[in-house]
Backbone bond lengths (Angstrom), bond angles and torsions (degrees), N, CA, C in turn:
res aa  C-N    CA-C-N  psi(-1)  N-CA   C-N-CA  omega(-1)  CA-C   N-CA-C  phi
1 M - - - 1.457 - - 1.516 109.11 -
2 V 1.310 116.57 124.53 1.461 121.05 178.49 1.526 108.03 -113.81
3 A 1.318 115.30 95.46 1.467 120.64 179.89 1.522 109.42 -97.66
4 T 1.313 116.22 158.47 1.461 119.92 177.81 1.522 109.17 -75.38
5 N 1.317 115.43 148.61 1.456 120.29 179.64 1.521 110.13 -66.44
6 R 1.334 116.39 138.74 1.447 121.71 179.83 1.516 109.78 -74.23
7 R 1.328 115.09 140.76 1.461 120.33 -178.45 1.518 109.55 -108.55
8 F 1.323 117.63 130.30 1.454 122.31 178.98 1.521 108.78 -105.23
9 D 1.335 115.59 99.42 1.463 121.00 -179.73 1.528 109.64 -86.39
10 P 1.336 117.64 148.90 1.460 120.24 177.33 1.526 111.09 -70.40
11 N 1.317 115.66 148.88 1.465 121.72 178.92 1.526 107.78 -84.13
12 L 1.337 116.27 94.60 1.456 121.32 -175.45 1.521 111.47 -93.19
13 Q 1.335 114.80 137.95 1.453 121.97 176.74 1.522 108.08 -126.84
14 R 1.335 116.54 143.46 1.460 120.26 178.51 1.522 108.06 -90.23
15 V 1.329 116.36 110.39 1.467 121.17 -176.46 1.527 110.21 -127.70
16 R 1.336 114.60 158.67 1.456 120.67 175.81 1.521 108.44 -90.59
17 I 1.331 116.78 125.40 1.456 121.30 177.62 1.518 108.53 -124.55
18 V 1.325 116.04 158.96 1.458 120.94 175.98 1.514 107.91 -92.84
19 D 1.333 116.22 116.02 1.459 121.70 -178.38 1.523 108.62 -123.94
20 G 1.319 116.16 105.71 1.459 120.28 179.88 1.519 112.83 68.42
21 G 1.331 116.55 33.03 1.452 120.68 178.22 1.520 114.35 88.57
22 T 1.343 118.10 -12.01 1.457 120.42 179.88 1.523 109.80 -115.17
23 P 1.337 117.89 132.56 1.464 119.76 177.66 1.518 110.92 -76.15
24 R 1.336 115.86 138.96 1.455 120.14 176.37 1.513 109.88 -148.54
25 R 1.334 116.01 159.55 1.463 121.29 -178.31 1.523 110.24 -93.34
26 V 1.327 115.87 126.31 1.460 121.21 177.71 1.527 108.68 -137.58
27 Y 1.317 116.13 161.45 1.455 121.77 175.58 1.525 108.58 -89.66
28 V 1.344 115.73 121.20 1.465 121.93 -177.15 1.515 108.34 -127.66
29 C 1.338 116.71 139.64 1.460 119.77 177.92 1.526 110.00 -73.68
30 T 1.321 115.81 151.18 1.463 120.85 -176.83 1.524 111.56 -67.30
31 R 1.310 117.69 -27.07 1.466 120.66 177.23 1.527 110.65 -64.55
32 C 1.348 115.57 -40.35 1.467 120.02 179.48 1.526 110.66 -68.40
33 L 1.331 117.25 -37.26 1.472 120.63 177.82 1.523 110.56 -64.77
34 K 1.324 115.65 -43.82 1.461 120.64 -178.07 1.526 111.95 -67.85
35 A 1.352 116.34 -36.46 1.456 121.36 -178.55 1.519 112.18 -77.76
36 G 1.352 117.14 -11.20 1.458 120.21 179.85 1.517 113.72 79.94
37 K 1.334 117.49 23.54 1.455 121.26 -179.76 1.530 111.67 -76.22
38 V 1.337 115.87 -23.31 1.462 120.38 175.39 1.524 108.11 -128.04
39 T 1.335 116.35 147.94 1.462 120.10 179.76 1.521 108.28 -106.93
40 K 1.323 115.73 129.31 1.450 121.19 179.64 1.522 109.99 -76.20
41 A 1.333 116.48 143.97 1.454 121.97 175.85 1.528 108.53 -83.88
42 L 1.320 116.28 139.67 1.466 120.04 -178.65 1.500 112.62 -93.89
């Protein structure tokens, strides 16, 4: 059996983050949100 290799895509969410003092919407993986690598804008 020759099956195609499984692809593991990141779980991306569109969230508002503060970038340089201005909030903007970007796609961020849930791992980065959970680890605190990006701060969500309130």
